[in-house]
C-alpha positions in Angstrom: 0.3 -0.2 0.1 1.1 3.6 -1.1 0.0 6.5 0.7 0.3 10.0 -0.9 -0.2 13.2 0.7 -1.4 16.4 -1.1 -3.5 14.1 -3.3 -5.6 17.3 -4.9 -2.6 19.4 -6.0 -0.3 19.3 -9.1 1.6 16.4 -8.3 -0.7 14.2 -6.6 -3.2 14.4 -9.0 -1.0 13.0 -11.6 0.9 10.5 -9.1 -2.4 8.3 -8.1 -3.7 8.0 -11.0 0.2 6.6 -12.1 0.1 4.5 -9.0 -3.3 2.8 -9.4 -2.8 1.9 -13.3 0.3 0.2 -12.0 -1.7 -2.1 -9.9 -1.1 -0.5 -6.2 -3.5 0.1 -3.5 -3.2 3.8 -3.1 -4.6 6.0 0.0 -4.9 9.5 -1.7 -4.7 12.1 1.4 -5.7 15.6 1.4 -6.7 18.4 3.9 -9.8 18.9 1.7 -13.0 16.9 0.8 -12.5 13.6 -1.7 -11.7 15.3 -5.2 -13.6 14.4 -8.2 -11.8 11.9 -10.6 -10.1 9.8 -8.7 -9.4 6.0 -10.1 -11.7 3.5 -9.1 -10.4 1.4 -6.0 -8.3 4.4 -4.6 -9.2 5.1 -1.0 -9.3 8.8 0.3 -8.7 10.4 3.6 -8.7 13.5 5.0 -5.4 14.3 6.9 -2.9 16.9 7.8 1.1 16.4 7.6 1.4 18.4 10.2 -0.8 16.2 12.8 1.2 13.0 13.0 -2.0 11.7 15.0 -4.3 12.1 12.0 -1.8 10.4 9.8 -1.2 7.3 12.0 -4.2 5.0 11.0 -3.6 5.9 7.3 0.0 4.7 7.5 -0.5 1.4 9.2 0.2 -1.8 6.7 1.7 1.0 4.2 4.9 0.1 2.7 5.9 3.6 0.9 4.7 7.4 1.7 4.9 10.0 -0.7 5.0 13.2 1.6 4.1 16.7 0.1 4.2 19.5 2.4 1.5 22.2 1.6 1.5 25.3 -0.3 1.9 27.2 3.2 5.3 24.6 3.3 3.8 23.2 6.5 4.2 26.3 8.4 1.3 24.9 11.0 1.4 21.7 12.8 4.2 19.5 15.1 7.3 18.4 14.5 8.3 16.8 11.0 9.8 14.2 13.2 6.6 12.9 15.0 5.1 12.1 11.7 8.4 10.2 10.5 8.3 8.2 13.5 4.7 7.2 13.0 5.4 6.0 9.8 8.3 3.9 11.1 6.4 2.6 13.6 3.8 1.7 11.0 6.2 -0.4 9.2 6.6 2.0 6.5 10.0 0.9 4.1 10.0 3.8 1.5 9.8 7.3 2.5 9.8 10.1 -0.6 9.7 13.6 -0.1 8.7 16.4 -2.3 11.0 19.5 -1.7 12.4 22.2 -3.6 15.7 23.2 -5.4 15.6 26.2 -2.9 16.8 24.1 -0.3 20.2 23.3 -2.1 20.4 26.9 -3.8 19.3 29.2 -1.1 19.5 27.4 2.3 19.1 30.1 4.1 15.8 30.8 2.6 13.4 31.8 5.5 10.4 30.9 3.4 11.7 27.2 3.1 12.9 26.7 6.8 9.9 24.5 7.2 10.3 22.1 4.6 14.4 22.4 5.6 13.0 20.7 8.8 11.2 18.1 6.8 14.1 17.0 4.7 16.4 16.4 8.1 13.5 14.3 9.4 13.1 12.2 6.5 17.0 12.0 5.9 17.5 10.9 9.9 14.5 8.3 9.8 16.4 5.7 8.0 18.3 4.8 4.9 15.2 3.8 2.3 14.3 7.8 1.9 14.1 9.5 -1.6 14.5 13.4 -1.9 12.9 15.5 -5.0 13.9 18.6 -5.2 12.3 20.4 -8.4 12.7 24.0 -9.7 10.3 26.0 -11.0 6.7 24.3 -12.0 5.6 24.6 -15.8 2.1 24.5 -14.3 2.9 28.4 -13.0 1.8 29.5 -16.3 -1.5 28.6 -15.1 -2.1 32.1 -13.6 -1.9 33.5 -16.5 -4.7 31.6 -18.2 -7.2 34.2 -17.1 -5.6 37.0 -19.2 -4.7 34.9 -22.1 -8.3 33.8 -22.5 -9.9 37.1 -21.6 -7.4 39.4 -23.2 -4.9 37.5 -25.5 -2.1 38.6 -22.9 0.7 37.6 -20.8 1.7 40.1 -17.6 5.1 38.7 -15.9 8.3 40.3 -14.5 11.8 39.8 -16.2 10.7 38.7 -19.3 13.9 37.5 -20.7 15.3 35.5 -17.9 15.4 32.1 -18.7 14.8 28.9 -16.4 14.4 25.3 -17.0 10.9 24.9 -15.4 9.7 21.6 -15.0 6.1 19.6 -16.1 4.9 18.5 -13.0 3.7 15.2 -14.9 7.5 14.5 -14.8 7.8 15.0 -11.1 4.9 12.9 -10.5 6.7 10.0 -12.7 10.1 10.2 -11.0 8.0 10.0 -7.5 6.2 6.9 -8.9 9.4 5.4 -9.6 10.8 6.0 -6.1 7.9 4.8 -4.2 7.7 1.5 -6.7 11.6 0.9 -7.3 14.4 -0.4 -5.8 17.5 1.6 -6.5 16.7 5.2 -5.3 17.1 4.9 -1.4 19.4 7.6 0.0 19.2 9.6 -3.5 18.4 13.3 -3.8 17.1 14.5 -7.4 17.4 17.8 -8.5 14.2 17.7 -11.2 14.3 20.4 -14.0 12.8 20.6 -17.5 15.0 19.7 -20.7 15.3 23.8 -21.8 15.7 27.3 -20.3 13.0 29.1 -21.2 12.1 32.5 -20.4 8.2 34.2 -19.8 8.5 35.7 -23.2 9.0 32.8 -24.6 6.8 31.0 -22.7 3.8 33.4 -23.9 5.0 32.6 -27.3 4.8 29.1 -27.1 1.0 29.6 -25.6 0.2 31.7 -28.4 1.6 29.3 -31.4 -1.1 26.8 -29.2 -3.8 29.0 -29.2 -3.2 30.1 -32.9 -3.8 34.1 -31.7 -1.0 36.6 -30.7 -0.8 36.6 -27.1 1.1 39.9 -26.1 3.6 40.2 -23.5 3.8 43.1 -21.1 6.6 43.0 -18.7 5.9 43.9 -15.2 8.8 45.6 -13.3 9.6 43.9 -9.7 7.1 46.3 -7.7 4.1 45.9 -9.8 5.2 41.7 -9.6 5.4 42.3 -5.7 2.0 43.9 -5.6 0.3 41.4 -7.7 1.7 38.3 -5.9 0.9 39.9 -2.1 -2.9 39.2 -3.1 -2.2 35.3 -2.8 1.1 34.9 -1.3 2.5 35.4 2.1 5.5 38.1 2.4 7.8 36.5 3.5 8.2 34.4 0.2 7.6 37.0 -2.6 10.8 38.5 -2.0 12.5 35.4 -2.7 10.4 34.2 -5.4 11.0 37.5 -7.4 15.0 37.0 -6.5 14.8 33.3 -8.2 13.1 34.5 -11.4 15.2 37.8 -11.6 18.3 37.1 -10.6 19.2 33.3 -10.6 21.9 31.8 -9.1 23.9 29.5 -11.8 22.8 26.0 -10.0 19.5 27.6 -10.4 20.1 28.2 -14.5 21.4 24.4 -15.1 19.6 21.8 -16.9 19.6 18.4 -14.5 20.0 15.3 -16.1 18.2 13.3 -13.3 14.3 13.4 -14.6 16.0 11.4 -17.8 18.4 8.9 -15.4 15.3 7.8 -13.6 12.7 7.9 -16.1 15.0 6.7 -19.2 13.5 9.3 -21.4 14.2 13.1 -21.8 11.9 15.4 -19.6 9.1 17.0 -21.1 9.4 20.6 -22.9 7.3 23.2 -21.9 5.3 23.4 -25.0 4.2 19.7 -24.5 2.7 20.8 -21.1 0.9 23.6 -22.7 -0.5 21.2 -24.9 -1.9 19.0 -22.8 -3.5 21.9 -20.9 -4.4 23.6 -23.8 -8.5 24.5 -22.6 -7.4 26.5 -19.8 -5.9 29.3 -21.9 -8.7 29.0 -24.6 
């Protein structure tokens, strides 16, 4: 049995069907009610990685455990050690944690302090762990969907700063491999896309896909900050803008890890757009 937390998010929505299709018994865990579209046979449960008591009964009998810390970085709740102790007591043999590239490139970032605690707890819990550290997600382009649909416009800062954004479906496939296969214990995978691509170029790819011109409007850092403040904690905004506008050399590197695990190249941004085209039409 495999327990998947964050089952309603970008990664979980792709990971749960992958595991179910492979014949695994899956418990899909979220803080929200059961989502629509879960595969037949998948059990859903409401729980929180910040509460070992809520997770403990779900882990009983599990062989593997996918840990995804929520969008608030798990800023609430008890020590991550309590969760890993509960997993160990339940007999879980394999833990895969979704972390972030920022934990290696900017290890002092306040926004990721709680996530670093989860990494430390996973590493201390035993040898059969895998840590996934993706860079920026291709799916962040969903933030432009409404303006593309209604005004055929993309608004973003740092128009010509290119980063190797990754398709969440690739993260899910790497996670599925680490949860099901031998050979990943003790590994940390840096996950990126196969190309450096700027926001301006992303807008052009979306334009090509929808078959109409999509204008790119470059925001100043201040304008971007004001926009992000509507939905993002203040302590996260500055660091996010630093990565987008002044990435460190490692944040611009294209990692081979997706291909080494999946034995195929990572998916390009254009493939993500084609798969999610209805959102932009």
